[in-house]
C-alpha positions in Angstrom: 7.3 14.2 -18.8 5.7 11.8 -21.4 7.6 8.5 -21.1 7.8 6.7 -24.5 5.2 4.1 -25.5 8.0 2.2 -27.7 8.7 -0.9 -26.1 12.5 -0.9 -24.5 14.7 -3.4 -25.5 15.9 -5.3 -22.6 19.2 -4.1 -20.7 21.7 -5.6 -19.3 21.5 -7.1 -16.1 22.6 -4.7 -13.1 26.3 -5.5 -11.1 25.7 -7.9 -8.4 27.6 -5.4 -6.4 24.1 -3.6 -6.5 21.9 -3.6 -4.0 18.5 -5.2 -5.2 15.2 -4.0 -3.9 12.0 -5.7 -4.4 8.2 -4.7 -3.4 5.0 -5.7 -3.8 1.4 -4.3 -4.0 -1.7 -6.1 -4.7 -4.8 -4.6 -7.0 -7.3 -4.6 -4.5 -9.2 -1.5 -3.0 -7.9 2.5 -3.9 -4.4 3.6 -2.9 -4.8 6.1 0.4 -2.4 8.4 1.8 -1.2 5.9 4.5 0.4 3.9 1.2 1.7 7.1 -0.5 3.3 8.5 2.5 4.3 5.2 4.2 5.5 3.0 1.1 5.2 4.3 -2.5 7.0 7.7 -1.3 10.1 5.0 -0.2 9.9 3.4 -3.5 10.1 6.6 -5.6 13.4 6.9 -3.3 14.9 3.8 -3.4 14.7 3.6 -7.4 17.8 5.8 -7.2 19.8 4.1 -5.0 19.3 0.5 -5.7 18.3 -2.0 -8.5 14.6 -1.8 -7.6 12.0 -4.1 -8.7 8.1 -3.1 -8.3 5.6 -5.6 -9.0 1.9 -5.3 -9.2 0.9 -8.9 -7.5 -2.5 -9.8 -9.2 -1.6 -13.4 -8.6 -1.7 -12.8 -4.6 -5.7 -11.1 -5.4 -6.8 -14.0 -6.5 -6.3 -15.8 -2.8 -9.9 -14.2 -2.0 -12.6 -14.4 -5.2 -12.3 -11.6 -7.8 -14.4 -10.3 -10.6 -12.1 -10.8 -13.5 -13.1 -7.5 -15.3 -12.4 -5.6 -12.1 -9.3 -7.1 -11.2 -8.0 -6.4 -15.1 -9.2 -2.7 -14.4 -7.7 -2.3 -11.3 -4.7 -4.0 -12.0 -4.0 -1.1 -14.9 -5.1 1.6 -12.8 -2.6 0.7 -9.9 0.4 0.5 -12.3 -0.4 4.0 -13.9 -0.6 5.0 -10.2 2.8 4.0 -9.6 3.9 5.7 -12.5 2.0 9.0 -11.4 3.5 9.2 -8.1 7.1 9.1 -9.6 8.1 5.1 -10.4 10.3 5.7 -13.7 10.3 2.6 -15.6 14.0 3.9 -17.7 15.5 3.6 -13.8 13.3 0.9 -11.9 11.8 -2.4 -13.1 8.1 -2.1 -12.8 6.0 -5.1 -14.4 3.1 -7.2 -13.3 3.3 -10.4 -11.5 1.1 -12.6 -14.0 3.6 -11.4 -16.7 6.4 -13.7 -15.3 5.3 -17.2 -15.3 8.6 -18.0 -13.2 6.6 -17.0 -9.9 4.1 -19.6 -9.8 6.7 -22.2 -11.1 9.0 -21.2 -8.2 6.2 -20.8 -5.6 5.4 -24.5 -5.9 8.8 -25.4 -5.7 9.2 -23.5 -2.9 5.7 -24.8 -1.3 7.3 -28.6 -1.6 10.1 -26.7 0.9 8.3 -25.0 3.6 6.2 -27.2 6.0 2.6 -27.1 7.3 3.1 -25.9 10.3 5.2 -22.8 9.4 2.2 -21.8 6.9 -0.3 -22.2 10.0 1.8 -20.0 12.3 1.2 -16.9 9.8 -0.9 -14.7 11.7 -2.0 -13.0 8.6 -3.9 -16.3 7.6 -5.5 -16.6 11.3 -6.6 -13.0 10.7 -8.3 -13.4 7.2 -9.8 -16.8 7.6 -11.5 -15.9 10.8 -15.0 -16.5 10.0 -14.5 -16.2 6.4 -17.6 -18.5 4.5 -14.9 -19.5 2.0 -11.1 -19.9 2.8 -9.2 -20.6 -0.5 -5.9 -23.1 -0.6 -4.4 -19.8 -1.8 -4.6 -18.1 0.9 -3.0 -20.7 3.0 -0.1 -20.8 0.9 0.2 -17.4 -0.5 3.4 -17.0 1.9 5.3 -19.2 -0.5 4.7 -17.2 -3.5 5.6 -14.2 -1.7 8.6 -15.7 -0.9 9.1 -16.6 -4.6 8.2 -12.8 -5.8 11.5 -11.9 -3.5 13.9 -15.2 -4.2 13.5 -14.8 -8.0 15.3 -11.6 -7.9 18.0 -12.1 -5.6 16.3 -9.1 -3.8 19.0 -8.0 -0.6 16.2 -6.0 0.5 12.6 -5.9 0.9 10.7 -2.8 2.6 7.8 -4.2 4.8 5.6 -2.9 7.6 5.0 -4.9 11.0 2.0 -6.8 9.3 4.8 -7.9 6.5 7.6 -9.3 9.1 6.4 -12.5 9.5 6.4 -13.3 5.9 9.8 -11.9 5.4 11.1 -13.7 8.1 9.6 -17.1 6.5 11.1 -15.9 3.3 14.3 -15.7 5.1 14.1 -19.5 6.3 12.9 -20.9 3.1 16.1 -19.5 1.6 18.2 -20.5 4.3 16.9 -24.1 4.2 16.9 -24.3 0.1 20.6 -23.1 0.5 21.3 -25.8 2.9 19.8 -28.6 1.3 20.8 -28.0 -2.1 23.7 -25.5 -2.4 24.1 -22.1 -2.4 20.8 -20.5 -4.8 18.9 -17.4 -3.0 19.5 -14.7 -1.8 18.7 -14.3 2.0 17.1 -10.9 1.9 16.8 -8.4 5.0 13.6 -6.6 6.2 14.0 -2.7 5.7 12.0 0.0 7.5 12.0 3.0 5.3 13.4 5.9 7.7 11.1 8.6 5.9 7.8 6.3 6.0 5.0 8.4 7.9 2.6 6.7 10.1 -0.9 8.0 8.7 -3.7 7.3 11.0 -7.6 7.5 10.4 -8.4 10.9 10.7 -11.7 9.7 12.5 -10.1 7.3 14.6 -6.4 8.4 15.5 -5.7 5.4 17.3 -5.9 2.9 14.1 -4.0 3.1 10.8 -5.4 4.6 8.1 -6.9 1.6 5.8 -8.2 1.6 1.9 -11.5 -0.7 3.8 -14.6 1.1 3.7 -15.0 0.7 7.5 -14.2 4.7 8.0 -14.5 6.6 4.6 -14.6 10.0 6.6 -11.2 9.1 8.0 -9.2 7.9 4.9 -7.9 10.0 2.4 -7.5 8.5 -0.8 -4.7 9.3 -3.5 -7.2 10.0 -6.2 -10.2 11.6 -4.4 -11.8 15.0 -5.5 -9.5 17.2 -3.8 -12.4 19.4 -2.5 -13.3 16.4 -0.5 -9.6 15.9 0.8 -9.8 18.8 2.3 -13.3 19.0 3.8 -11.9 15.3 5.6 -9.4 17.0 7.0 -11.0 20.0 8.3 -13.3 17.5 10.1 -10.8 15.5 11.4 -10.7 14.3 15.1 -8.4 16.3 17.8 -9.7 16.9 21.5 -11.0 19.5 23.1 -7.7 21.3 25.0 -7.3 23.1 21.8 -3.4 22.6 22.5 -1.4 22.2 19.4 1.9 20.0 20.3 3.4 16.5 19.1 2.2 13.9 21.6 1.2 10.3 19.6 0.3 8.7 23.0 -1.4 12.0 25.1 -3.1 13.8 21.5 -3.6 11.1 18.9 -5.3 13.4 16.4 -3.3 16.5 16.8 0.0 14.4 16.1 -1.7 12.5 13.3 -2.3 16.4 11.7 1.3 17.1 12.4 2.6 14.0 11.0 0.9 14.6 7.7 2.0 18.0 7.4 5.8 17.0 8.1 5.4 14.2 5.5 4.1 16.6 3.0 6.5 19.4 3.7 9.6 18.0 5.2 9.3 19.9 8.3 10.0 17.8 12.0 6.4 17.6 13.3 7.4 18.6 17.0 8.8 22.0 15.7 5.9 22.4 13.3 3.6 22.1 16.3 5.2 25.3 17.5 3.8 27.4 14.7 0.1 27.0 15.6 -1.6 27.5 19.2 -5.1 26.7 17.7 -6.7 23.6 15.9 -7.9 25.4 12.8 -4.6 27.1 11.7 -3.5 23.5 11.9 -6.2 22.0 10.0 -6.2 24.2 7.1 -2.2 24.1 6.5 -2.5 20.8 6.5 -5.4 20.3 4.0 -3.9 22.8 1.7 -0.5 21.0 1.8 -2.2 17.6 1.3 -4.1 18.9 -2.0 -1.0 20.0 -3.3 1.0 16.9 -3.0 -1.6 14.8 -4.4 -2.8 17.4 -7.0 0.5 16.7 -9.6 0.1 12.6 -9.1 -3.7 13.0 -9.9 -2.6 15.5 -13.0 -0.3 12.7 -14.3 -2.4 9.9 -13.3 -4.8 11.5 -15.7 -2.4 11.9 -18.3 -1.7 8.1 -18.0 -5.4 7.0 -18.1 -5.7 9.0 -21.2 -3.0 6.4 -22.9 -3.6 2.9 -21.7 -1.8 1.6 -24.6 1.3 3.5 -23.8 1.0 2.1 -20.1 0.8 -1.5 -21.7 3.7 -0.8 -23.2 5.9 0.1 -20.6 4.6 -2.6 -18.2 5.6 -5.4 -21.0 9.2 -4.0 -21.1 9.4 -4.2 -17.4 8.2 -7.8 -17.5 10.5 -8.6 -20.4 13.5 -7.1 -17.9 12.0 -9.1 -14.6 11.9 -12.4 -16.9 15.3 -12.0 -18.4 16.6 -12.4 -14.6 13.6 -14.9 -13.6 14.4 -17.3 -16.4 18.4 -17.6 -15.5 17.3 -18.3 -11.6 15.0 -21.2 -12.5 17.5 -22.6 -14.5 19.8 -22.8 -11.4 17.0 -24.1 -9.4 15.7 -26.4 -11.8 19.2 -27.7 -12.2 19.4 -28.0 -8.0 16.3 -29.8 -7.7 17.1 -32.5 -10.4 14.4 -31.2 -13.4 14.8 -31.0 -16.4 16.9 -27.8 -17.6 14.9 -26.2 -20.5 
């Protein structure tokens, strides 16, 4: 199905009784299979049970130096991929963060609410700033922008991985403090861990998560990678020497990773799937086939969308209109609470 490229009218806002979900993704680096099975698949499911806001957070990408043309291109490509994996812009609100200026306005106000000590304790800042030649102030304060992303839309739920849980807790603290000082203004969001999310590990080092970094190209499957190359990487995945197929993430991490991927792509239980194999070769062959067939329609849909970028731009503009309607209303309340002029 090709969605209309017409710019949609801003719909009525969702009922406050409906659960609202917010998630964002940075346009830095290609999307890999772990992102797809661990997060984006859940986004597609959530949009049918909740009022879902999905955002390409291009402002967050600026915390490290970016080539402007590359950032512009990767932002559009990521939006196209989100549509290709199944985000329906007639159901969910999909937009680019920088298209809604209220994100940065609220971020400053929250920076004045959070303490230096709280930001300094963020482990991601410590990890990303160690040994870096240049550390931007934005890298230090970006948890306040992340909090603004979430609180601006009265988000009830935020799907998070372990690496973002600390930031979500800080968001909760910021919302609670603001409400205490200035009156009830923000919904205090809760973290959710998707039940269906798969933990996909590196094919060459199954003790660590699959990553979109360049550290292990043969261990990482990219969602838009050539399908023959995808199958080749899976056939070369690290297992062990005893050739026994069983689901044991601690004792047999490589084999268990393959079973988890097969489970995520086919819907089977990994332990039960293990009973179907007595050698690694057939398991790898089936995993390769399952992943290739899982990615094929996504790649085909992506190619269609990439052929008409004007249509994608129109869909994103419509999503920004819907997001802005909520953001503007929220900022009227925030400005009034702080004693600032209300526009």
